[in-house]
C-alpha positions in Angstrom: 13.7 -15.4 -29.2 9.8 -15.4 -28.4 7.6 -13.6 -30.9 5.0 -10.8 -30.1 2.2 -13.3 -29.5 4.2 -15.4 -27.0 5.5 -12.2 -25.3 2.0 -10.9 -24.8 1.0 -14.2 -23.3 4.2 -14.1 -21.0 3.2 -10.6 -19.9 -0.4 -11.7 -19.3 0.6 -14.8 -17.3 3.0 -12.7 -15.1 0.3 -10.1 -14.8 -2.3 -12.8 -13.5 0.4 -14.4 -11.2 0.8 -11.2 -9.6 -3.0 -10.4 -9.3 -3.4 -14.0 -7.9 -0.3 -13.4 -5.4 -2.0 -10.1 -3.9 -5.2 -12.0 -3.6 -3.6 -14.8 -1.6 -1.6 -12.8 0.7 -4.9 -11.2 1.8 -6.8 -14.4 1.9 -4.2 -16.9 3.4 -1.4 -14.7 4.9 2.2 -14.4 3.6 3.6 -17.5 4.8 0.9 -19.7 3.7 1.1 -19.2 0.1 2.6 -21.9 -2.0 3.7 -22.3 -5.5 0.9 -24.9 -6.2 -1.7 -22.5 -4.7 -0.5 -19.8 -6.8 -0.4 -22.0 -10.1 -3.8 -23.5 -9.4 -5.4 -20.2 -8.9 -3.7 -18.7 -11.9 -4.7 -21.4 -13.9 -0.9 -22.3 -15.0 1.5 -24.9 -14.3 3.9 -24.7 -11.2 6.7 -24.5 -13.7 5.5 -21.3 -15.1 5.5 -19.6 -11.7 9.1 -20.2 -11.3 9.8 -19.3 -15.2 8.5 -15.8 -14.3 9.7 -15.4 -10.8 12.8 -16.5 -9.1 10.9 -17.9 -5.9 7.5 -17.6 -4.3 8.9 -15.0 -2.2 10.0 -12.8 -5.0 6.6 -13.2 -6.5 4.8 -12.1 -3.2 7.1 -9.2 -2.8 6.7 -7.7 -6.1 2.9 -8.1 -5.9 2.6 -6.7 -2.5 4.9 -3.9 -3.1 3.4 -3.2 -6.8 -0.2 -3.0 -5.0 1.1 -0.6 -2.5 3.0 1.5 -4.9 0.0 1.8 -7.0 -2.2 3.0 -4.1 0.3 5.6 -3.1 0.7 6.9 -6.6 -3.0 7.0 -6.9 -3.0 9.4 -3.9 -1.0 12.0 -5.7 -3.8 13.5 -7.8 -6.0 13.5 -4.5 -3.3 15.3 -2.6 -2.9 17.7 -5.4 -6.8 18.5 -5.4 -6.5 19.7 -1.7 -6.6 23.5 -1.2 -5.3 23.1 2.4 -3.4 20.9 4.5 -6.7 19.8 6.5 -8.5 19.2 3.2 -5.5 16.8 2.2 -6.0 15.3 5.6 -9.9 14.8 4.9 -9.3 13.3 1.3 -6.9 10.7 2.7 -9.3 9.7 5.5 -12.2 9.8 3.3 -10.2 7.3 1.0 -9.1 5.1 3.9 -12.8 5.1 5.0 -13.3 2.7 1.9 -11.5 0.0 3.9 -12.6 -1.9 7.1 -9.6 -3.4 8.1 -10.6 -6.8 6.9 -10.9 -6.1 3.2 -8.1 -7.6 0.9 -6.2 -4.3 0.6 -6.1 -3.9 4.3 -5.1 -7.6 4.8 -2.4 -7.2 2.2 -0.8 -4.1 3.8 -1.0 -5.9 7.3 0.5 -9.0 6.1 3.3 -6.9 4.1 4.2 -5.1 7.2 4.4 -8.2 9.5 6.5 -9.9 6.9 8.7 -6.9 6.4 9.6 -7.0 10.1 11.4 -10.5 9.4 13.0 -9.7 6.0 15.4 -7.0 5.3 14.8 -7.1 1.3 11.1 -6.8 1.8 11.8 -4.1 4.6 13.9 -1.9 2.1 11.2 -2.2 -0.6 8.5 -1.4 1.8 10.5 1.7 3.1 10.9 3.0 -0.4 7.1 2.9 -0.8 6.4 4.5 2.6 9.2 7.2 1.9 7.5 8.0 -1.3 4.1 8.7 0.2 5.8 10.7 3.0 7.9 12.8 0.7 4.7 13.4 -1.5 2.8 14.4 1.6 5.6 16.4 2.9 5.8 18.5 -0.3 2.2 19.2 -0.1 2.2 20.2 3.5 5.3 22.4 2.8 3.4 24.2 -0.2 0.3 24.5 2.1 2.7 26.2 4.7 2.7 23.6 7.4 5.7 23.7 9.9 8.0 20.7 10.1 6.3 19.2 6.9 8.7 16.2 7.0 7.9 15.2 10.4 4.2 16.1 10.2 4.0 13.8 7.1 5.7 11.0 8.9 3.3 11.1 11.9 0.3 11.6 9.6 1.4 8.6 7.5 2.0 6.4 10.6 -1.4 7.3 11.9 -3.2 6.3 8.5 -1.3 3.1 8.6 -2.3 2.4 12.0 -5.8 3.3 11.5 -6.0 0.8 8.6 -4.7 -1.8 10.9 -7.0 -1.0 13.9 -10.2 -0.8 11.9 -10.3 -4.6 11.9 -11.2 -4.6 15.5 -12.4 -0.8 16.1 -14.6 -0.1 13.3 -15.5 3.4 14.7 -12.2 4.6 13.6 -13.9 6.6 10.6 -13.0 9.8 9.0 -15.5 12.0 11.1 -14.1 10.4 14.3 -10.5 10.7 13.9 -10.4 13.8 11.7 -10.7 16.2 14.3 -7.8 14.7 16.4 -5.5 14.3 13.6 -6.2 18.0 12.5 -4.5 19.2 15.6 -1.4 18.0 14.2 -1.8 20.7 11.5 -3.7 23.4 13.3 -1.4 26.3 14.6 1.5 25.0 12.7 1.3 27.3 9.8 4.4 29.1 9.0 4.4 32.7 9.4 
């Protein structure tokens, strides 16, 4: 049984591998990442990659889903600060404006969505993350009196994902440009 120091080192190596995997997905694309590439970048032997993860695919999945889950969890406090549904939308769009579609996080999202189209296990994991975001947004919209909050949250979430993907070739899709259009989903939909 490993001692505390060995366990700490194991957690550190595992964390480094996850960070490196997320970087490499964004840089190289999901299917181009290899054990050797991961090991070299993380400064470990290839055997340690497979010691900590059952496969490269398992490592990539955990890295991508973990990164996406962290982002969704980080949006929770942002949504809670919003006094209105429009303000919640504006805060999410402002956070999206930090990404140009070619930055590492945008590329990680794009690569993960693409890989999930071909991988049922990844698709289910990604669906959990997307559903968690939609549920959190729907709860906030419901609390703010928006009609059909579940459906509205689904459309807003899809729009935000689409904006992230489209920014790579349409940089003008910024918060000021799209907020008035997306607000129409919320305007006039308050419960009476």
